[in-house]
Gaussian input, Z-matrix of N, CA and C with variables (Angstrom, degrees):
# hf/3-21g

backbone

0 1
 N
 C     1     B1
 C     2     B2     1     A1
 N     3     B3     2     A2     1     D1
 C     4     B4     3     A3     2     D2
 C     5     B5     4     A4     3     D3
 N     6     B6     5     A5     4     D4
 C     7     B7     6     A6     5     D5
 C     8     B8     7     A7     6     D6
 N     9     B9     8     A8     7     D7
 C    10    B10     9     A9     8     D8
 C    11    B11    10    A10     9     D9
 N    12    B12    11    A11    10    D10
 C    13    B13    12    A12    11    D11
 C    14    B14    13    A13    12    D12
 N    15    B15    14    A14    13    D13
 C    16    B16    15    A15    14    D14
 C    17    B17    16    A16    15    D15
 N    18    B18    17    A17    16    D16
 C    19    B19    18    A18    17    D17
 C    20    B20    19    A19    18    D18
 N    21    B21    20    A20    19    D19
 C    22    B22    21    A21    20    D20
 C    23    B23    22    A22    21    D21
 N    24    B24    23    A23    22    D22
 C    25    B25    24    A24    23    D23
 C    26    B26    25    A25    24    D24
 N    27    B27    26    A26    25    D25
 C    28    B28    27    A27    26    D26
 C    29    B29    28    A28    27    D27
 N    30    B30    29    A29    28    D28
 C    31    B31    30    A30    29    D29
 C    32    B32    31    A31    30    D30
 N    33    B33    32    A32    31    D31
 C    34    B34    33    A33    32    D32
 C    35    B35    34    A34    33    D33
 N    36    B36    35    A35    34    D34
 C    37    B37    36    A36    35    D35
 C    38    B38    37    A37    36    D36
 N    39    B39    38    A38    37    D37
 C    40    B40    39    A39    38    D38
 C    41    B41    40    A40    39    D39
 N    42    B42    41    A41    40    D40
 C    43    B43    42    A42    41    D41
 C    44    B44    43    A43    42    D42
 N    45    B45    44    A44    43    D43
 C    46    B46    45    A45    44    D44
 C    47    B47    46    A46    45    D45
 N    48    B48    47    A47    46    D46
 C    49    B49    48    A48    47    D47
 C    50    B50    49    A49    48    D48
 N    51    B51    50    A50    49    D49
 C    52    B52    51    A51    50    D50
 C    53    B53    52    A52    51    D51
 N    54    B54    53    A53    52    D52
 C    55    B55    54    A54    53    D53
 C    56    B56    55    A55    54    D54
 N    57    B57    56    A56    55    D55
 C    58    B58    57    A57    56    D56
 C    59    B59    58    A58    57    D57
 N    60    B60    59    A59    58    D58
 C    61    B61    60    A60    59    D59
 C    62    B62    61    A61    60    D60
 N    63    B63    62    A62    61    D61
 C    64    B64    63    A63    62    D62
 C    65    B65    64    A64    63    D63
 N    66    B66    65    A65    64    D64
 C    67    B67    66    A66    65    D65
 C    68    B68    67    A67    66    D66
 N    69    B69    68    A68    67    D67
 C    70    B70    69    A69    68    D68
 C    71    B71    70    A70    69    D69
 N    72    B72    71    A71    70    D70
 C    73    B73    72    A72    71    D71
 C    74    B74    73    A73    72    D72
 N    75    B75    74    A74    73    D73
 C    76    B76    75    A75    74    D74
 C    77    B77    76    A76    75    D75
 N    78    B78    77    A77    76    D76
 C    79    B79    78    A78    77    D77
 C    80    B80    79    A79    78    D78
 N    81    B81    80    A80    79    D79
 C    82    B82    81    A81    80    D80
 C    83    B83    82    A82    81    D81
 N    84    B84    83    A83    82    D82
 C    85    B85    84    A84    83    D83
 C    86    B86    85    A85    84    D84
 N    87    B87    86    A86    85    D85
 C    88    B88    87    A87    86    D86
 C    89    B89    88    A88    87    D87
 N    90    B90    89    A89    88    D88
 C    91    B91    90    A90    89    D89
 C    92    B92    91    A91    90    D90
 N    93    B93    92    A92    91    D91
 C    94    B94    93    A93    92    D92
 C    95    B95    94    A94    93    D93
 N    96    B96    95    A95    94    D94
 C    97    B97    96    A96    95    D95
 C    98    B98    97    A97    96    D96
 N    99    B99    98    A98    97    D97
 C   100   B100    99    A99    98    D98
 C   101   B101   100   A100    99    D99
 N   102   B102   101   A101   100   D100
 C   103   B103   102   A102   101   D101
 C   104   B104   103   A103   102   D102
 N   105   B105   104   A104   103   D103
 C   106   B106   105   A105   104   D104
 C   107   B107   106   A106   105   D105
 N   108   B108   107   A107   106   D106
 C   109   B109   108   A108   107   D107
 C   110   B110   109   A109   108   D108
 N   111   B111   110   A110   109   D109
 C   112   B112   111   A111   110   D110
 C   113   B113   112   A112   111   D111
 N   114   B114   113   A113   112   D112
 C   115   B115   114   A114   113   D113
 C   116   B116   115   A115   114   D114
 N   117   B117   116   A116   115   D115
 C   118   B118   117   A117   116   D116
 C   119   B119   118   A118   117   D117
 N   120   B120   119   A119   118   D118
 C   121   B121   120   A120   119   D119
 C   122   B122   121   A121   120   D120
 N   123   B123   122   A122   121   D121
 C   124   B124   123   A123   122   D122
 C   125   B125   124   A124   123   D123
 N   126   B126   125   A125   124   D124
 C   127   B127   126   A126   125   D125
 C   128   B128   127   A127   126   D126
 N   129   B129   128   A128   127   D127
 C   130   B130   129   A129   128   D128
 C   131   B131   130   A130   129   D129
 N   132   B132   131   A131   130   D130
 C   133   B133   132   A132   131   D131
 C   134   B134   133   A133   132   D132
 N   135   B135   134   A134   133   D133
 C   136   B136   135   A135   134   D134
 C   137   B137   136   A136   135   D135
 N   138   B138   137   A137   136   D136
 C   139   B139   138   A138   137   D137
 C   140   B140   139   A139   138   D138
 N   141   B141   140   A140   139   D139
 C   142   B142   141   A141   140   D140
 C   143   B143   142   A142   141   D141
 N   144   B144   143   A143   142   D142
 C   145   B145   144   A144   143   D143
 C   146   B146   145   A145   144   D144
 N   147   B147   146   A146   145   D145
 C   148   B148   147   A147   146   D146
 C   149   B149   148   A148   147   D147
 N   150   B150   149   A149   148   D148
 C   151   B151   150   A150   149   D149
 C   152   B152   151   A151   150   D150
 N   153   B153   152   A152   151   D151
 C   154   B154   153   A153   152   D152
 C   155   B155   154   A154   153   D153
 N   156   B156   155   A155   154   D154
 C   157   B157   156   A156   155   D155
 C   158   B158   157   A157   156   D156
 N   159   B159   158   A158   157   D157
 C   160   B160   159   A159   158   D158
 C   161   B161   160   A160   159   D159
 N   162   B162   161   A161   160   D160
 C   163   B163   162   A162   161   D161
 C   164   B164   163   A163   162   D162
 N   165   B165   164   A164   163   D163
 C   166   B166   165   A165   164   D164
 C   167   B167   166   A166   165   D165
 N   168   B168   167   A167   166   D166
 C   169   B169   168   A168   167   D167
 C   170   B170   169   A169   168   D168
 N   171   B171   170   A170   169   D169
 C   172   B172   171   A171   170   D170
 C   173   B173   172   A172   171   D171
 N   174   B174   173   A173   172   D172
 C   175   B175   174   A174   173   D173
 C   176   B176   175   A175   174   D174
 N   177   B177   176   A176   175   D175
 C   178   B178   177   A177   176   D176
 C   179   B179   178   A178   177   D177
 N   180   B180   179   A179   178   D178
 C   181   B181   180   A180   179   D179
 C   182   B182   181   A181   180   D180
 N   183   B183   182   A182   181   D181
 C   184   B184   183   A183   182   D182
 C   185   B185   184   A184   183   D183
 N   186   B186   185   A185   184   D184
 C   187   B187   186   A186   185   D185
 C   188   B188   187   A187   186   D186
 N   189   B189   188   A188   187   D187
 C   190   B190   189   A189   188   D188
 C   191   B191   190   A190   189   D189
 N   192   B192   191   A191   190   D190
 C   193   B193   192   A192   191   D191
 C   194   B194   193   A193   192   D192
 N   195   B195   194   A194   193   D193
 C   196   B196   195   A195   194   D194
 C   197   B197   196   A196   195   D195
 N   198   B198   197   A197   196   D196
 C   199   B199   198   A198   197   D197
 C   200   B200   199   A199   198   D198
 N   201   B201   200   A200   199   D199
 C   202   B202   201   A201   200   D200
 C   203   B203   202   A202   201   D201

   B1=1.4640
   B2=1.5215
   B3=1.3012
   B4=1.4640
   B5=1.5236
   B6=1.2918
   B7=1.4466
   B8=1.5371
   B9=1.3270
   B10=1.4618
   B11=1.5293
   B12=1.3130
   B13=1.4657
   B14=1.5388
   B15=1.3308
   B16=1.4850
   B17=1.5163
   B18=1.3094
   B19=1.4558
   B20=1.5225
   B21=1.3210
   B22=1.4369
   B23=1.5368
   B24=1.2955
   B25=1.4597
   B26=1.5422
   B27=1.3090
   B28=1.4732
   B29=1.5342
   B30=1.3261
   B31=1.4593
   B32=1.5360
   B33=1.3182
   B34=1.4406
   B35=1.5339
   B36=1.2954
   B37=1.4628
   B38=1.5251
   B39=1.3418
   B40=1.4475
   B41=1.5280
   B42=1.3139
   B43=1.4628
   B44=1.5302
   B45=1.3211
   B46=1.4510
   B47=1.5404
   B48=1.3340
   B49=1.4467
   B50=1.5082
   B51=1.2998
   B52=1.4565
   B53=1.5527
   B54=1.3046
   B55=1.4677
   B56=1.5245
   B57=1.3035
   B58=1.4733
   B59=1.5179
   B60=1.3299
   B61=1.4693
   B62=1.5226
   B63=1.3198
   B64=1.4578
   B65=1.5289
   B66=1.2860
   B67=1.4643
   B68=1.5507
   B69=1.3082
   B70=1.4627
   B71=1.5398
   B72=1.3255
   B73=1.4413
   B74=1.5231
   B75=1.3413
   B76=1.4563
   B77=1.5177
   B78=1.3335
   B79=1.4598
   B80=1.5343
   B81=1.3319
   B82=1.4271
   B83=1.5403
   B84=1.2891
   B85=1.4711
   B86=1.5268
   B87=1.2996
   B88=1.4661
   B89=1.5098
   B90=1.3181
   B91=1.4655
   B92=1.5275
   B93=1.3364
   B94=1.4776
   B95=1.5278
   B96=1.3280
   B97=1.4645
   B98=1.5100
   B99=1.3296
   B100=1.4634
   B101=1.5300
   B102=1.3278
   B103=1.4672
   B104=1.5229
   B105=1.3115
   B106=1.4582
   B107=1.5244
   B108=1.3324
   B109=1.4651
   B110=1.5216
   B111=1.3169
   B112=1.4680
   B113=1.5208
   B114=1.3258
   B115=1.4571
   B116=1.5264
   B117=1.3452
   B118=1.4546
   B119=1.5080
   B120=1.3122
   B121=1.4963
   B122=1.5145
   B123=1.3210
   B124=1.4275
   B125=1.5258
   B126=1.3180
   B127=1.4666
   B128=1.5258
   B129=1.3458
   B130=1.4499
   B131=1.5266
   B132=1.3103
   B133=1.4468
   B134=1.5027
   B135=1.3227
   B136=1.4795
   B137=1.5259
   B138=1.3284
   B139=1.4749
   B140=1.5332
   B141=1.3088
   B142=1.4603
   B143=1.5350
   B144=1.3047
   B145=1.4686
   B146=1.5217
   B147=1.3344
   B148=1.4653
   B149=1.5151
   B150=1.3237
   B151=1.4552
   B152=1.5314
   B153=1.3110
   B154=1.4612
   B155=1.5174
   B156=1.3115
   B157=1.4882
   B158=1.5325
   B159=1.3236
   B160=1.4570
   B161=1.5221
   B162=1.3294
   B163=1.4622
   B164=1.5426
   B165=1.3282
   B166=1.4638
   B167=1.5333
   B168=1.3296
   B169=1.4633
   B170=1.5123
   B171=1.3030
   B172=1.4717
   B173=1.5385
   B174=1.2956
   B175=1.4742
   B176=1.5258
   B177=1.3115
   B178=1.4697
   B179=1.5097
   B180=1.3214
   B181=1.4743
   B182=1.5209
   B183=1.3258
   B184=1.4746
   B185=1.5354
   B186=1.2885
   B187=1.4637
   B188=1.5273
   B189=1.3149
   B190=1.4693
   B191=1.5041
   B192=1.3205
   B193=1.4611
   B194=1.5081
   B195=1.3626
   B196=1.4516
   B197=1.5112
   B198=1.3325
   B199=1.4587
   B200=1.5390
   B201=1.3303
   B202=1.4523
   B203=1.4934
   A1=109.42
   A2=116.71
   A3=118.49
   A4=111.63
   A5=116.04
   A6=121.40
   A7=111.76
   A8=117.54
   A9=120.54
   A10=110.33
   A11=116.75
   A12=120.98
   A13=110.54
   A14=115.64
   A15=119.55
   A16=112.29
   A17=115.93
   A18=119.78
   A19=111.35
   A20=117.22
   A21=120.40
   A22=110.51
   A23=116.84
   A24=121.44
   A25=110.77
   A26=116.25
   A27=121.13
   A28=110.64
   A29=116.81
   A30=120.79
   A31=110.52
   A32=117.66
   A33=120.68
   A34=110.57
   A35=117.34
   A36=121.50
   A37=110.95
   A38=117.72
   A39=121.57
   A40=111.52
   A41=116.28
   A42=119.78
   A43=111.71
   A44=116.66
   A45=120.72
   A46=114.14
   A47=116.31
   A48=121.86
   A49=111.15
   A50=115.60
   A51=119.67
   A52=108.06
   A53=116.11
   A54=118.38
   A55=110.73
   A56=115.33
   A57=119.88
   A58=110.18
   A59=117.96
   A60=121.43
   A61=110.24
   A62=116.34
   A63=119.88
   A64=110.82
   A65=116.16
   A66=121.23
   A67=110.57
   A68=115.72
   A69=119.63
   A70=110.63
   A71=117.26
   A72=121.61
   A73=112.05
   A74=116.50
   A75=121.78
   A76=113.09
   A77=116.02
   A78=121.84
   A79=112.63
   A80=114.65
   A81=121.09
   A82=108.65
   A83=116.76
   A84=120.46
   A85=110.63
   A86=114.95
   A87=122.00
   A88=110.85
   A89=118.08
   A90=120.89
   A91=111.17
   A92=117.84
   A93=120.21
   A94=110.15
   A95=117.27
   A96=121.00
   A97=108.29
   A98=117.14
   A99=121.99
   A100=110.36
   A101=118.22
   A102=121.21
   A103=110.30
   A104=117.08
   A105=120.83
   A106=111.31
   A107=116.85
   A108=119.98
   A109=112.56
   A110=116.84
   A111=121.23
   A112=112.54
   A113=116.06
   A114=121.18
   A115=113.09
   A116=116.32
   A117=120.31
   A118=113.59
   A119=115.18
   A120=120.83
   A121=108.48
   A122=115.88
   A123=121.64
   A124=109.67
   A125=116.21
   A126=119.17
   A127=108.89
   A128=115.59
   A129=119.26
   A130=110.00
   A131=116.12
   A132=121.28
   A133=113.78
   A134=117.59
   A135=120.56
   A136=110.79
   A137=116.47
   A138=119.05
   A139=109.99
   A140=117.83
   A141=121.11
   A142=110.00
   A143=116.13
   A144=120.69
   A145=110.82
   A146=117.31
   A147=121.57
   A148=111.44
   A149=116.97
   A150=121.29
   A151=110.58
   A152=117.33
   A153=121.40
   A154=110.52
   A155=116.58
   A156=120.04
   A157=111.15
   A158=115.79
   A159=120.53
   A160=112.27
   A161=116.02
   A162=121.44
   A163=112.38
   A164=115.08
   A165=121.61
   A166=111.92
   A167=114.83
   A168=121.43
   A169=108.44
   A170=116.21
   A171=120.82
   A172=110.15
   A173=114.32
   A174=118.94
   A175=109.71
   A176=117.46
   A177=119.33
   A178=111.53
   A179=118.29
   A180=120.72
   A181=110.72
   A182=116.42
   A183=119.65
   A184=111.02
   A185=117.04
   A186=120.99
   A187=113.04
   A188=117.50
   A189=120.90
   A190=114.28
   A191=115.94
   A192=119.57
   A193=113.66
   A194=116.78
   A195=122.90
   A196=108.44
   A197=115.54
   A198=119.30
   A199=112.02
   A200=117.44
   A201=120.51
   A202=110.05
   D1=136.93
   D2=-178.81
   D3=-81.14
   D4=164.77
   D5=-174.17
   D6=-62.97
   D7=-40.26
   D8=177.33
   D9=-57.93
   D10=-47.49
   D11=-178.48
   D12=-61.18
   D13=-45.67
   D14=179.00
   D15=-60.76
   D16=-45.71
   D17=-176.10
   D18=-70.88
   D19=-38.49
   D20=178.20
   D21=-59.33
   D22=-48.58
   D23=-179.97
   D24=-64.94
   D25=-45.04
   D26=-179.96
   D27=-58.24
   D28=-48.87
   D29=-176.85
   D30=-67.05
   D31=-39.09
   D32=178.96
   D33=-63.13
   D34=-45.75
   D35=179.59
   D36=-65.99
   D37=-41.69
   D38=179.56
   D39=-63.47
   D40=-31.83
   D41=-179.93
   D42=-82.55
   D43=-7.30
   D44=179.29
   D45=77.00
   D46=19.40
   D47=-179.25
   D48=-93.57
   D49=142.50
   D50=171.19
   D51=-82.90
   D52=168.01
   D53=175.21
   D54=-60.88
   D55=-37.53
   D56=-179.46
   D57=-65.04
   D58=-42.20
   D59=-179.62
   D60=-64.14
   D61=-43.49
   D62=178.99
   D63=-64.52
   D64=-42.51
   D65=178.07
   D66=-58.94
   D67=-44.41
   D68=179.89
   D69=-65.01
   D70=-40.29
   D71=179.26
   D72=-63.34
   D73=-31.41
   D74=-177.45
   D75=-101.85
   D76=2.98
   D77=-179.82
   D78=55.43
   D79=54.11
   D80=176.89
   D81=-139.90
   D82=-173.84
   D83=-179.52
   D84=-94.60
   D85=147.35
   D86=178.48
   D87=-56.61
   D88=-38.38
   D89=-178.66
   D90=-64.20
   D91=-29.85
   D92=176.26
   D93=-64.28
   D94=-43.39
   D95=178.33
   D96=-58.40
   D97=-43.78
   D98=-179.89
   D99=-62.51
   D100=-46.11
   D101=178.48
   D102=-57.44
   D103=-46.22
   D104=-176.94
   D105=-66.82
   D106=-41.57
   D107=-179.98
   D108=-67.74
   D109=-27.91
   D110=178.44
   D111=-89.11
   D112=-3.58
   D113=178.73
   D114=73.58
   D115=21.12
   D116=-178.01
   D117=-85.84
   D118=-22.31
   D119=179.43
   D120=-145.50
   D121=165.61
   D122=175.84
   D123=-116.48
   D124=145.82
   D125=178.80
   D126=-89.22
   D127=164.46
   D128=177.96
   D129=-85.81
   D130=173.12
   D131=-175.12
   D132=-61.17
   D133=-41.42
   D134=179.29
   D135=-62.70
   D136=-40.04
   D137=179.64
   D138=-70.23
   D139=-35.39
   D140=177.64
   D141=-56.91
   D142=-43.32
   D143=178.60
   D144=-64.56
   D145=-43.66
   D146=177.64
   D147=-60.10
   D148=-43.59
   D149=179.84
   D150=-63.75
   D151=-45.11
   D152=179.26
   D153=-60.35
   D154=-43.39
   D155=179.62
   D156=-64.65
   D157=-44.94
   D158=-178.87
   D159=-63.42
   D160=-32.72
   D161=-176.82
   D162=-98.64
   D163=5.24
   D164=176.69
   D165=55.57
   D166=50.83
   D167=179.48
   D168=-141.36
   D169=-173.07
   D170=178.69
   D171=-106.46
   D172=158.58
   D173=175.00
   D174=-65.37
   D175=-34.58
   D176=179.30
   D177=-63.87
   D178=-39.39
   D179=176.38
   D180=-63.82
   D181=-47.43
   D182=179.90
   D183=-58.48
   D184=-38.14
   D185=-177.44
   D186=-82.68
   D187=-6.80
   D188=178.78
   D189=85.18
   D190=14.70
   D191=179.63
   D192=-80.34
   D193=-23.65
   D194=176.01
   D195=-133.53
   D196=163.53
   D197=178.77
   D198=-110.34
   D199=21.86
   D200=178.74
   D201=-140.41

């Protein structure tokens, strides 16, 4: 599993959000959240920003560039 997938799942669970709730917050489909968390697909840059905002983190943390 890649670092993005691990961190996305970890942050979503820590925030108490379901995949459906995160998908709604980012205006995407629940299956996309699943694909990203399983490392089967990559999201685009605009979605990366939406995910970071919804999870109250930075894009650098999601991508594994920082550890905070």
